[in-house]
PLY file of the C-alpha trace (Angstrom):
ply
format ascii 1.0
element vertex 73
property float x
property float y
property float z
element edge 72
property int vertex1
property int vertex2
end_header
0.00 0.00 0.00
1.20 3.52 -0.79
0.74 6.19 1.86
0.85 9.96 1.52
2.09 11.82 4.60
1.15 15.50 4.49
3.13 17.53 7.03
0.99 20.68 7.16
2.86 23.83 6.20
5.85 21.80 5.08
6.32 18.84 2.73
4.28 15.95 1.44
5.93 12.51 1.40
4.98 9.30 -0.41
5.85 5.88 1.03
5.41 2.27 0.07
4.53 0.59 3.38
6.52 -2.50 2.39
9.67 -0.35 2.41
9.04 1.34 5.79
11.26 0.06 8.58
9.29 -1.18 11.59
9.84 -2.64 15.04
6.31 -4.07 15.23
5.31 -7.58 14.17
1.99 -6.34 12.84
3.40 -3.97 10.21
4.32 -0.28 10.10
2.74 2.04 12.64
2.13 5.77 12.44
5.25 6.23 14.60
7.25 4.39 11.92
5.97 6.87 9.33
6.97 9.75 11.58
10.51 8.34 11.83
10.65 8.23 8.04
9.97 11.99 7.88
12.35 12.68 10.79
9.68 13.75 13.30
9.03 12.68 16.87
5.58 11.65 18.14
6.21 14.13 20.98
6.18 17.14 18.64
3.26 16.29 16.33
-0.28 14.97 16.12
-1.16 12.38 13.49
-4.59 12.77 11.92
-6.58 10.43 9.71
-9.79 11.83 8.25
-9.39 14.82 10.59
-9.23 12.68 13.74
-6.16 11.99 15.87
-4.81 8.44 15.86
-2.40 6.81 18.33
1.11 6.60 16.91
1.43 2.94 17.94
-1.56 1.94 15.79
-0.80 0.07 12.53
-1.18 2.21 9.40
-4.49 1.41 7.75
-5.17 4.53 5.64
-3.51 5.82 2.50
-3.48 9.51 3.53
-2.11 10.84 6.81
-1.95 14.45 7.98
0.72 15.51 10.46
0.38 18.71 12.50
3.40 20.12 14.30
2.55 21.08 17.86
5.70 23.13 18.43
7.75 24.94 15.82
10.50 27.48 16.02
12.47 28.53 18.99
0 1
1 2
2 3
3 4
4 5
5 6
6 7
7 8
8 9
9 10
10 11
11 12
12 13
13 14
14 15
15 16
16 17
17 18
18 19
19 20
20 21
21 22
22 23
23 24
24 25
25 26
26 27
27 28
28 29
29 30
30 31
31 32
32 33
33 34
34 35
35 36
36 37
37 38
38 39
39 40
40 41
41 42
42 43
43 44
44 45
45 46
46 47
47 48
48 49
49 50
50 51
51 52
52 53
53 54
54 55
55 56
56 57
57 58
58 59
59 60
60 61
61 62
62 63
63 64
64 65
65 66
66 67
67 68
68 69
69 70
70 71
71 72
């Protein structure tokens, strides 16, 4: 499955889930996708269809929106 990760206000990334590195036995999680775009679950919220999803949940949608909670310094 191909997944689009839209980091709001920044870039959009395309991934083939079969190529995403994972630590889970059940397949890539949303946290794995965040690692691929060099973001931490502590600094973002992951949304699917406008609703937040836990980062340890397996990816089951083809479009993910990522909102940064903190930016700048």
